[in-house]
Z-matrix of the N, CA and C atoms (Angstrom, degrees):
N
C 1 1.426
C 2 1.520 1 107.97
N 3 1.304 2 115.58 1 110.01
C 4 1.456 3 120.12 2 -176.08
C 5 1.524 4 108.95 3 -87.43
N 6 1.339 5 115.70 4 125.03
C 7 1.452 6 121.74 5 -179.77
C 8 1.527 7 110.44 6 -74.31
N 9 1.307 8 116.26 7 148.58
C 10 1.464 9 121.26 8 178.57
C 11 1.521 10 111.76 9 -71.71
N 12 1.318 11 118.28 10 -18.97
C 13 1.458 12 121.98 11 -175.75
C 14 1.522 13 113.53 12 -85.23
N 15 1.320 14 118.71 13 3.97
C 16 1.453 15 121.74 14 -178.33
C 17 1.522 16 110.85 15 -90.68
N 18 1.313 17 115.13 16 153.01
C 19 1.461 18 119.69 17 176.22
C 20 1.531 19 109.56 18 -71.79
N 21 1.310 20 116.17 19 164.92
C 22 1.458 21 121.25 20 177.62
C 23 1.524 22 110.55 21 -59.00
N 24 1.331 23 117.08 22 -39.86
C 25 1.467 24 121.81 23 177.82
C 26 1.523 25 110.58 24 -60.81
N 27 1.325 26 117.25 25 -46.11
C 28 1.464 27 121.17 26 -179.27
C 29 1.529 28 111.27 27 -64.70
N 30 1.325 29 116.38 28 -42.32
C 31 1.468 30 120.06 29 178.41
C 32 1.525 31 110.78 30 -62.36
N 33 1.327 32 116.54 31 -41.40
C 34 1.468 33 120.50 32 179.66
C 35 1.528 34 110.48 33 -65.30
N 36 1.316 35 117.43 34 -40.01
C 37 1.459 36 121.52 35 178.95
C 38 1.532 37 110.66 36 -62.30
N 39 1.324 38 116.76 37 -43.41
C 40 1.464 39 121.22 38 178.03
C 41 1.524 40 109.85 39 -62.85
N 42 1.321 41 116.73 40 -41.52
C 43 1.462 42 121.23 41 178.42
C 44 1.532 43 111.29 42 -61.16
N 45 1.320 44 117.16 43 -41.15
C 46 1.470 45 121.58 44 178.83
C 47 1.525 46 110.32 45 -63.04
N 48 1.328 47 117.01 46 -45.94
C 49 1.472 48 121.18 47 179.50
C 50 1.528 49 109.86 48 -62.21
N 51 1.331 50 117.26 49 -45.86
C 52 1.466 51 120.51 50 179.58
C 53 1.521 52 111.05 51 -59.71
N 54 1.327 53 117.01 52 -40.96
C 55 1.464 54 120.46 53 178.91
C 56 1.520 55 111.91 54 -65.18
N 57 1.334 56 117.40 55 -38.68
C 58 1.469 57 120.51 56 178.89
C 59 1.528 58 111.21 57 -66.57
N 60 1.320 59 116.91 58 -39.99
C 61 1.463 60 120.35 59 177.40
C 62 1.529 61 109.95 60 -65.26
N 63 1.328 62 117.56 61 -45.20
C 64 1.465 63 121.04 62 179.65
C 65 1.527 64 110.65 63 -61.63
N 66 1.316 65 117.31 64 -41.72
C 67 1.467 66 121.20 65 179.57
C 68 1.526 67 110.74 66 -63.14
N 69 1.329 68 116.98 67 -43.67
C 70 1.465 69 120.41 68 179.29
C 71 1.527 70 111.07 69 -63.34
N 72 1.329 71 116.71 70 -42.75
C 73 1.474 72 120.59 71 179.13
C 74 1.522 73 109.96 72 -60.42
N 75 1.329 74 116.78 73 -44.88
C 76 1.469 75 120.57 74 -177.75
C 77 1.534 76 111.66 75 -72.99
N 78 1.329 77 117.46 76 -45.46
C 79 1.468 78 121.15 77 -176.81
C 80 1.528 79 112.78 78 -63.03
N 81 1.325 80 116.73 79 -39.46
C 82 1.460 81 120.87 80 -174.93
C 83 1.529 82 113.24 81 -103.13
N 84 1.322 83 117.53 82 3.89
C 85 1.461 84 120.54 83 178.46
C 86 1.515 85 112.87 84 59.08
N 87 1.337 86 116.54 85 40.72
C 88 1.460 87 120.67 86 -174.98
C 89 1.528 88 113.04 87 -70.53
N 90 1.324 89 116.39 88 -28.80
C 91 1.463 90 121.00 89 -179.06
C 92 1.521 91 108.03 90 -131.77
N 93 1.324 92 115.41 91 133.28
C 94 1.468 93 121.67 92 177.56
C 95 1.526 94 108.96 93 -116.27
N 96 1.312 95 115.79 94 162.53
C 97 1.462 96 120.39 95 177.33
C 98 1.522 97 109.70 96 -56.62
N 99 1.330 98 115.27 97 135.62
C 100 1.455 99 121.07 98 178.89
C 101 1.520 100 114.68 99 87.34
N 102 1.327 101 117.94 100 -6.12
C 103 1.465 102 120.69 101 179.65
C 104 1.527 103 110.76 102 -66.55
N 105 1.317 104 114.21 103 154.16
C 106 1.462 105 122.16 104 171.98
C 107 1.522 106 106.20 105 -113.99
N 108 1.322 107 116.68 106 116.75
C 109 1.464 108 122.07 107 -175.24
C 110 1.517 109 108.64 108 -108.76
N 111 1.328 110 116.04 109 126.58
C 112 1.455 111 122.46 110 177.37
C 113 1.523 112 107.61 111 -113.78
N 114 1.324 113 116.49 112 119.78
C 115 1.462 114 121.69 113 179.70
C 116 1.522 115 108.03 114 -102.25
N 117 1.333 116 116.10 115 120.46
C 118 1.457 117 121.12 116 175.75
C 119 1.527 118 107.50 117 -77.88
N 120 1.325 119 116.07 118 118.80
C 121 1.460 120 121.42 119 -175.51
C 122 1.522 121 109.14 120 -110.85
N 123 1.326 122 114.77 121 118.25
C 124 1.464 123 120.15 122 179.49
C 125 1.520 124 111.54 123 -86.78
N 126 1.311 125 116.11 124 -18.80
C 127 1.460 126 120.40 125 -174.48
C 128 1.520 127 111.22 126 102.15
N 129 1.328 128 115.95 127 -7.72
C 130 1.466 129 120.79 128 177.76
C 131 1.508 130 111.34 129 -80.95
N 132 1.319 131 114.86 130 169.70
C 133 1.464 132 120.32 131 -176.59
C 134 1.520 133 112.71 132 -61.67
N 135 1.334 134 117.50 133 -41.01
C 136 1.463 135 119.91 134 -174.49
C 137 1.520 136 112.50 135 -64.40
N 138 1.327 137 118.02 136 -46.25
C 139 1.463 138 119.63 137 -178.39
C 140 1.531 139 111.40 138 -71.55
N 141 1.324 140 117.58 139 -33.46
C 142 1.462 141 119.91 140 177.90
C 143 1.524 142 111.34 141 -70.34
N 144 1.326 143 117.12 142 -37.19
C 145 1.466 144 120.79 143 176.68
C 146 1.528 145 109.78 144 -65.26
N 147 1.328 146 117.64 145 -42.50
C 148 1.462 147 120.88 146 177.76
C 149 1.525 148 110.87 147 -60.42
N 150 1.316 149 116.81 148 -45.77
C 151 1.464 150 120.55 149 179.27
C 152 1.525 151 110.69 150 -61.35
N 153 1.322 152 117.12 151 -43.72
C 154 1.459 153 121.35 152 179.32
C 155 1.529 154 110.99 153 -64.29
N 156 1.319 155 117.29 154 -41.69
C 157 1.465 156 121.34 155 -179.64
C 158 1.524 157 111.06 156 -65.84
N 159 1.324 158 117.46 157 -41.49
C 160 1.471 159 120.31 158 178.08
C 161 1.528 160 111.49 159 -67.87
N 162 1.328 161 116.45 160 -34.27
C 163 1.466 162 120.31 161 175.93
C 164 1.521 163 110.09 162 -64.01
N 165 1.328 164 116.70 163 -44.37
C 166 1.467 165 121.08 164 177.83
C 167 1.528 166 110.43 165 -63.55
N 168 1.331 167 117.01 166 -42.49
C 169 1.463 168 121.94 167 179.60
C 170 1.523 169 111.05 168 -59.67
N 171 1.318 170 115.41 169 -43.61
C 172 1.471 171 120.47 170 -178.70
C 173 1.532 172 111.14 171 -64.70
N 174 1.319 173 117.67 172 -33.46
C 175 1.465 174 120.91 173 -178.89
C 176 1.523 175 112.26 174 -66.77
N 177 1.338 176 117.67 175 -26.73
C 178 1.456 177 120.21 176 178.66
C 179 1.525 178 112.39 177 -79.99
N 180 1.327 179 116.15 178 -5.96
C 181 1.468 180 123.20 179 173.59
C 182 1.529 181 114.20 180 59.70
N 183 1.353 182 116.18 181 33.42
C 184 1.459 183 119.35 182 172.17
C 185 1.530 184 109.12 183 -68.14
N 186 1.309 185 115.01 184 -37.21
C 187 1.461 186 122.42 185 177.92
C 188 1.522 187 107.99 186 -134.22
N 189 1.322 188 116.10 187 146.05
C 190 1.454 189 121.44 188 177.62
C 191 1.529 190 107.82 189 -100.84
N 192 1.329 191 116.45 190 104.78
C 193 1.463 192 120.42 191 -177.86
C 194 1.520 193 110.15 192 -144.85
N 195 1.322 194 114.61 193 157.26
C 196 1.463 195 120.99 194 176.25
C 197 1.522 196 108.40 195 -90.55
N 198 1.317 197 116.27 196 144.20
C 199 1.458 198 121.54 197 -178.36
C 200 1.518 199 109.51 198 -132.30
N 201 1.312 200 115.71 199 126.14
C 202 1.461 201 122.00 200 178.07
C 203 1.519 202 108.67 201 -132.59
N 204 1.320 203 115.74 202 154.96
C 205 1.460 204 121.75 203 176.25
C 206 1.525 205 108.73 204 -116.39
N 207 1.318 206 115.11 205 146.21
C 208 1.454 207 121.12 206 179.69
C 209 1.526 208 108.98 207 -131.62
N 210 1.317 209 115.63 208 129.09
C 211 1.463 210 120.95 209 175.30
C 212 1.523 211 107.42 210 -131.82
N 213 1.314 212 116.02 211 125.39
C 214 1.459 213 121.60 212 178.11
C 215 1.518 214 107.63 213 -115.36
N 216 1.307 215 115.78 214 119.83
C 217 1.465 216 119.86 215 178.32
C 218 1.514 217 108.60 216 -97.86
N 219 1.322 218 115.18 217 118.77
C 220 1.460 219 120.72 218 -179.98
C 221 1.513 220 108.42 219 -101.81
N 222 1.296 221 115.36 220 114.47
C 223 1.464 222 120.24 221 -179.81
C 224 1.527 223 108.42 222 -92.81
N 225 1.295 224 115.29 223 112.80
C 226 1.470 225 119.69 224 -179.24
C 227 1.512 226 109.24 225 -109.75
């Protein structure tokens, strides 16, 4: 989901990342119709970008799958 407050450069960068994730999913058959995908989210940039890219991928309806995020905070 690209925010309206981003620069054209930032929007293009997000689009490139989303396209690379979609290509990997399709090329390697990582997700099939009916799959349930759980993304472990640490709160860091990498896991949040992955979650955002998979959300965008799902909206284009290339594959019909469920998507959930999981974050476990361990207080030590």
